C-alpha positions in Angstrom: -0.3 -0.2 0.1 2.9 2.4 0.0 3.0 5.3 -2.2 5.6 7.5 -4.2 5.6 10.8 -5.0 1.8 12.1 -5.7 -0.4 10.6 -3.1 -4.0 11.4 -1.4 -2.0 13.0 1.1 0.5 15.4 -1.1 3.9 15.6 -0.4 5.9 13.3 2.1 5.2 15.7 5.2 5.3 14.0 8.1 1.5 14.2 8.6 1.1 12.6 5.3 3.4 9.7 5.9 1.9 9.2 9.1 -1.8 9.4 7.9 -0.6 6.7 4.9 0.9 4.5 7.8 -2.4 4.7 9.8 -4.3 3.8 6.6 -1.9 1.0 5.7 -2.0 -0.4 9.0 -5.8 -0.4 9.4 -6.1 -1.7 5.9 -4.0 -5.0 7.1 -6.3 -5.1 9.8 -9.5 -5.1 8.0 -7.9 -7.8 5.7 -6.7 -9.8 8.6 -10.2 -9.9 10.6 -11.8 -10.6 7.6 -9.6 -13.9 7.1 -10.5 -15.2 10.8 -14.0 -14.1 11.1 -14.4 -16.0 7.7 -12.5 -19.3 8.8 -14.6 -19.1 12.2 -17.9 -18.0 10.8 -17.5 -21.0 8.5 -16.5 -23.7 11.5 -19.1 -22.3 13.3 -22.0 -22.6 10.0 -20.4 -26.3 9.9 -21.4 -27.0 13.1 -24.8 -26.3 13.2 -24.8 -28.1 9.7 -23.1 -31.5 10.7 -25.2 -31.4 13.9 -27.3 -35.0 14.3 -25.1 -36.6 11.5 -23.7 -39.5 12.7 -20.8 -39.5 14.9 -19.9 -36.2 14.4 -22.3 -34.9 16.7 -20.8 -36.4 19.5 -17.7 -34.7 18.8 -18.9 -31.2 18.3 -20.0 -30.7 21.7 -22.0 -27.5 23.5 -23.1 -26.3 19.9 -26.0 -23.9 21.1 -23.7 -22.2 23.6 -20.8 -21.5 20.7 -22.7 -20.5 18.3 -25.0 -17.7 20.3 -21.2 -16.8 21.9 -20.2 -16.3 18.2 -23.2 -14.1 16.8 -22.3 -11.6 19.6 -18.8 -11.8 18.5 -19.4 -11.8 14.8 -21.7 -8.6 15.4 -19.1 -6.4 16.8 -16.5 -7.9 14.0 -19.2 -6.0 11.3 -19.4 -3.0 13.2 -15.7 -2.6 13.3 -15.5 -3.9 9.8 -18.4 -1.0 9.2 -16.5 1.6 10.9 -13.5 1.0 8.7 -15.5 1.1 5.2 -16.9 4.3 6.5 -13.5 6.1 7.4 -12.2 4.4 4.3 -15.1 6.3 2.3 -14.5 9.7 4.0 -10.5 9.7 3.4 -10.0 8.2 -0.2 -6.6 8.2 -1.9 -7.4 11.1 -3.6 -8.8 12.9 -0.6 -6.9 16.7 0.1 -3.7 16.4 1.6 -5.1 19.2 4.2 -6.9 15.9 5.9 -3.9 14.3 6.4 -4.4 14.6 10.3 -7.8 13.6 10.8 -7.3 10.5 8.2 -4.1 9.7 10.4 -6.6 9.8 14.0 -9.5 7.9 12.0 -7.5 5.5 10.4 -5.7 5.3 14.2 -8.9 4.4 15.9 -10.3 1.8 13.2 -7.3 -0.1 13.6 -7.8 -0.2 17.2 -11.3 -1.3 16.8 -10.3 -4.0 13.9 -7.6 -5.1 16.1 -9.8 -5.5 19.5 -12.5 -7.4 17.3 -9.8 -9.8 15.7 -8.7 -10.3 19.8 -12.5 -11.5 20.8 -12.3 -13.9 17.5 -8.8 -15.0 18.4 -9.9 -15.6 22.2 -13.3 -17.6 20.9 -10.9 -19.8 18.4 -8.9 -21.3 21.1 -11.5 -21.6 23.5 -13.2 -23.8 21.0 -10.4 -24.7 18.6 -11.3 -28.9 18.8 -14.8 -28.6 17.5 -14.1 -26.1 14.9 -11.3 -27.7 13.4 -12.9 -30.4 13.6 -16.1 -29.4 11.8 -14.1 -27.7 8.7 -12.3 -30.0 8.3 -15.7 -32.9 8.4 -16.9 -30.2 5.6 -14.3 -30.4 4.0 -14.2 -34.1 3.5 -17.5 -34.8 2.9 -16.9 -35.4 -0.7 -15.0 -38.0 0.1 -17.4 -39.4 2.9 -19.8 -39.2 -0.4 -17.5 -41.0 -2.9 -16.5 -43.5 -0.3 -20.4 -44.5 0.6 -21.2 -44.8 -3.3 -18.1 -47.3 -4.2 -19.3 -49.2 -1.4 -22.5 -49.2 -2.2 -21.1 -50.4 -6.0 -19.4 -53.1 -4.6 -22.3 -54.4 -2.4 -24.1 -54.8 -5.8 -22.3 -55.8 -7.7 -21.7 -58.6 -5.1 -25.7 -58.8 -5.0 -26.2 -59.2 -8.8 -23.1 -61.8 -9.2 -24.1 -64.5 -7.3 -27.0 -66.0 -8.9 -27.9 -68.6 -6.2 -29.6 -66.0 -3.9 -29.9 -62.9 -6.2 -34.1 -63.3 -6.5 -34.5 -64.1 -2.9 -36.9 -61.9 -1.9 -34.7 -60.4 1.2 -31.8 -59.6 -1.3 -34.5 -57.7 -3.7 -35.4 -55.7 -0.8 -32.1 -55.0 0.6 -31.0 -53.9 -3.1 -34.1 -51.5 -3.4 -33.1 -50.3 -0.1 -29.7 -49.3 -1.2 -30.6 -48.0 -4.9 -33.4 -45.6 -2.7 -30.5 -44.6 -0.5 -28.3 -44.0 -3.4 -31.0 -42.1 -4.9 -31.4 -39.9 -1.7 -27.5 -39.3 -1.9 -27.4 -38.1 -5.4 -30.4 -35.2 -4.8 -28.3 -34.5 -1.2 -27.0 -30.7 -1.5 -26.2 -29.6 2.0 -23.3 -30.9 4.0 -25.7 -32.4 6.4 -27.9 -33.5 4.3 -24.9 -35.2 2.1 -23.7 -37.1 5.2 -26.7 -38.3 6.5 -27.6 -39.6 3.0 -23.7 -41.2 3.0 -24.0 -42.9 6.7 -27.8 -44.3 4.9 -25.8 -46.1 2.0 -23.0 -47.4 4.0 -25.3 -48.9 6.5 -27.8 -49.9 3.5 -24.9 -52.0 1.8 -23.8 -53.5 5.0 -27.4 -54.6 4.9 -27.5 -55.7 1.6 -24.3 -57.9 2.2 -25.6 -59.8 5.4 -28.7 -60.5 3.3 -26.8 -62.2 0.3 -24.9 -64.2 3.1 -28.0 -64.8 5.0 -29.5 -65.7 1.9 -26.6 -68.1 1.3 -26.9 -70.4 4.3 -31.1 -70.8 3.7 -30.6 -73.6 1.5 -29.2 -75.8 4.1 -31.5 -74.2 6.9 -34.4 -75.4 4.5 -33.4 -78.8 4.1 -32.8 -79.6 7.4 -36.2 -78.2 8.8 -37.7 -79.8 5.9 -36.3 -83.1 7.6 -37.1 -82.3 10.9 -41.2 -81.4 9.8 -41.4 -84.1 7.9 -40.7 -86.1 11.2 -43.1 -84.5 13.1 -45.9 -84.8 10.2 -45.5 -88.5 10.7 -45.6 -88.7 14.4 -48.7 -86.5 14.9 -50.1 -88.6 12.1 -50.0 -91.6 14.3 -50.8 -89.7 16.9 -54.2 -88.6 15.5 -54.9 -92.1 14.2 -55.1 -93.0 17.7 -57.6 -89.9 18.8 -60.5 -92.4 18.0 -59.9 -94.4 20.1 -58.9 -91.9 22.7 -62.6 -90.5 22.0 -64.2 -93.3 22.3 -61.9 -94.3 26.1 -63.1 -91.4 27.5 -67.3 -91.7 26.7 -67.3 -95.3 27.8 -65.2 -94.6 30.7 -66.6 -91.0 31.9 -70.1 -88.8 31.6 -70.3 -87.0 28.2 -70.3 -83.8 30.2 -66.6 -84.7 30.7 -65.6 -84.5 27.3 -68.2 -82.2 26.0 -65.5 -79.4 25.3 -63.5 -81.5 23.6 -66.0 -82.4 20.9 -64.4 -80.8 18.3 -60.7 -81.7 19.0 -59.9 -84.4 16.5 -61.3 -82.6 13.7 -59.4 -79.7 14.6 -56.7 -82.1 15.1 -57.0 -83.5 11.7 -57.3 -80.0 9.6 -54.2 -78.5 11.4 -52.1 -81.7 10.3 -53.1 -81.5 7.0 -52.8 -77.9 6.5 -49.2 -78.4 8.1 -48.6 -81.3 5.7 -50.0 -79.0 2.6 -47.2 -76.6 3.6 -44.4 -79.0 4.0 -45.3 -80.4 0.3 -45.1 -76.6 -0.7 -41.6 -76.0 0.9 -40.3 -78.6 -0.7 -41.4 -77.9 -3.9 -40.1 -74.3 -3.6 -36.8 -75.8 -2.5 -36.3 -77.7 -5.5 -37.0 -74.7 -7.8 -34.3 -73.0 -5.7 -36.3 -70.9 -3.8 -35.1 -71.5 -0.3 -36.2 -68.8 1.6 -39.6 -69.1 0.7 -39.6 -72.5 1.7 -38.4 -71.5 4.8 -41.1 -69.4 5.6 -43.7 -72.2 4.3 -42.1 -74.7 6.5 -42.4 -72.1 9.5 -46.1 -72.1 8.3 -46.2 -75.7 8.4 -44.6 -75.7 12.4 -47.5 -73.2 13.4 -50.3 -75.7 12.0 -48.7 -78.9 13.5 -48.5 -77.0 16.8 -52.2 -76.3 16.5 -52.9 -79.9 15.4 -50.6 -81.0 18.5 -52.6 -78.9 21.1 -55.7 -80.5 20.3 -54.1 -83.7 19.9 -52.8 -83.4 23.5 -56.1 -82.0 25.4 -57.8 -85.0 24.7 -55.3 -87.5 25.8 -54.1 -85.3 29.0 -57.8 -85.3 29.6 -58.2 -89.0 29.6 -55.3 -89.4 31.9 -56.7 -86.7 34.5 -60.1 -88.3 35.0 -58.0 -91.8 35.0 -56.0 -90.7 37.7 -59.0 -89.0 39.9 -61.4 -92.1 39.3 -58.7 -94.3 40.7 -58.2 -92.1 43.8 -60.3 -89.4 44.4 -59.5 -88.5 47.9 -56.0 -88.1 46.7 -56.8 -85.2 44.6 -59.1 -83.4 47.4 -55.9 -84.1 50.0 -53.5 -82.0 48.1 -56.4 -79.5 48.4 -57.8 -79.9 52.0 -53.3 -79.4 52.7 -53.5 -75.9 51.2 -56.5 -74.6 53.1 -54.9 -75.5 55.8 -51.7 -74.5 55.5 -53.5 -70.7 54.3 -55.4 -71.2 57.7 -52.3 -71.7 59.1 -50.9 -68.5 58.4 -53.8 -66.3 59.1 -53.7 -67.7 62.6 -49.9 -66.9 62.7 -50.6 -63.6 61.3 -53.4 -62.6 63.8 -55.7 -62.0 60.6 -58.5 -64.8 61.4 -61.4 -61.4 62.1 -60.2 -60.8 57.6 -59.7 -64.1 56.7 -60.7 -67.3 59.0 -64.0 -67.1 57.8 -63.7 -67.1 54.0 -61.0 -69.9 54.2 -63.7 -71.9 56.1 -66.2 -71.2 53.5 -63.5 -73.1 50.8 -63.2 -75.8 53.0 -67.3 -75.9 52.9 -67.0 -75.5 49.2 -64.2 -78.5 48.8 -66.6 -80.6 50.9 -69.4 -80.1 48.8 -67.1 -81.0 45.5 -66.8 -84.2 47.1 -70.6 -84.9 48.2 -71.3 -84.2 44.4 -69.3 -87.4 43.2 -72.6 -89.7 42.4 -74.0 -92.0 40.6 -72.4 -94.6 37.9 -70.1 -91.8 36.4 -69.8 -89.0 38.3 -68.9 -86.3 36.9 -65.3 -86.1 37.4 -64.3 -83.3 35.2 -66.1 -80.8 37.5 -64.8 -82.3 40.1 -61.2 -81.1 39.0 -62.5 -77.8 38.2 -63.9 -77.0 41.0 -61.0 -78.4 42.9 -58.3 -76.4 40.6 -60.7 -73.4 41.2 -60.7 -73.7 44.8 -56.7 -73.7 45.0 -56.3 -70.9 42.8 -59.2 -69.0 45.3 -57.1 -69.8 48.4 -53.4 -68.8 46.5 -54.7 -65.9 45.9 -56.0 -65.1 49.6 -52.2 -66.1 50.7 -51.0 -63.8 48.5 -53.1 -60.9 49.8 -52.7 -62.2 53.3 -48.7 -61.7 52.9 -48.6 -58.6 50.8 -51.0 -57.2 54.1 -48.4 -58.2 56.4 -45.5 -56.6 53.9 -47.5 -53.2 54.6 -47.8 -53.0 57.9 
């Protein structure tokens, strides 16, 4: 900025030289402030742009307070710069030399303001250096991050499409479509934040596609193993359901019709679910033969659900016959367990001093038990009603015991 010969201050008088030096110093301070302000401002903007974008959010701590503090400093920087521009307009190079003293004073004052503003920037930068530098570096690296994500996606797609054995599997197709959509979002991204988020999504979807291809590769062996296992279960249930007519006949011969009336539809249910399970198994075998192991596994899952329903219906009949035969052989054995439970509850009530609250309640259950025993009459007593009543009494007494213990612990 130095000048020779004629200048806006006129000849090189001492006052003119001082004014020129003041102006040169102010210009240098203005440019320096602009450089410092621009770097920090870009870094603060980057922190805002990178907010909530993956791992960068964790690194950029204290963002809200940082941005607020910078806003105040930046306003003072703008004020100092505006003052400089006003002085430069008032005392331009072509200004008459008669203004040398005033120009020197004005430029000296604005230089001081610019230096003070630069000092505030320096202090702010040193206090937040790690976050600011990290943010600017992250922004600068964003194009490379996007490129890396696209390369990763291209590799995953190439591997998926190149594996003919699994390329058509629904899970692989879905994962490929998800990755295509993520790549399209990355292509449309314009801001740093959107680009970062889209790149992270592309990376995740690329790994998911690789995982889907790997999982699909093992589906064939899994389907073959499951096919054998389900076939074994079907054969066992065929044998079991084949005996259900005999079980039902025994129930009707040995016990009253009321003892098994609620199970009258179980034979049909067991056979229906078994047939549907076998149909699913056949479909799974055909799918596996066509190379679609994934859909085969889905049908085998359906088959297992039907077989479980069939097994539940069949077991209900056989378990009912076993339970009725057991109580018929020893009716008193079943009631003894319930009497013991009632007496145990009565002892608990006595020990806790709660006879007024619970004594009569438990006595009524003992009377209820006696009535159930008295109800076992006739050639074919209703043993199922008897067992059901014993179960209801047992559940009621258990509830009383729980309430007594809760009442005592709450004292």
